[in-house]
N, C-alpha and C positions, 0 to 999 in steps of 0.2 A: 616101883610106881613113881612117875615124875611128879615133882612138887608143882603146885599152882603158882601163879604170879604172886598172889598174896603171901603165900608161904615163903617165896623167894625174897620178897621185899622185907618181910619180917626177919628172915635170917640175916640179911644184910644189915638191917637196923640193929639187931641184937649183937651181931659181930662187932659193930662199932660201939656197943655199950650205950646206945641211945634209947630213951623212952619214946613212945609215940608222940608225946608232946614236943620233945626235942627235935625229932625229925620234922614234924609239922612246922615248927618255928623256922628251922633252917631251910626248909623247902618253900615256905611261904604258902602253905595250904592249911586247911583246918585239920584238927586232930581227928574229927569224925571221918574225913576223907581217908586218912591213914587207916583208921580202925575198920572202915567198910571194905577197903581193899584187902587188908590182911585177913579179915574174917570171911572173905569170899562173898560178901554182900554186893560188891562192885567188881565184877569180873571183866569189865570193859572200861577201864578208866581212860580219860582223855589223854591224848598223846602229850599235851602240854603239861599235865600233871605228872606223867611218867618222866618227862624231861626234867622237871623241877626236882623230882625225887632222885633221879640219876645225878643231876648237878650237885645236889646237897650232899650226896654220899660219895661222890667221886667215881661213880660207876657210869660208864657210857650207856647211852640208851640201847645200843645193840647188845651190850652185855647184860643190861637189866632185863631185857626181853629174852635172853638166852639163859634158860634155867640152869644149864650145865655150867655156867660161869661162876656159880657160887663157890666152887673150889678155889677160885682165884682171889676171893675176897679175904683180906686179912685185916686185923685191927690196926 
């Protein structure tokens, strides 16, 4: 079963060893935004938010949206 966008973002964040608060601070978004995306409460985040998350984690927007790219993410 394919993982959701929220699960993918959470996996990237945890692979980096970051808390939700750390990712939120680095991306310039609120922690509640991170929590809502990861928990599946927000399945359609704004592209600007996704860009910020990708920029903060060093993951391109295209890779962030490609769930299969998780295998490329290393600490």
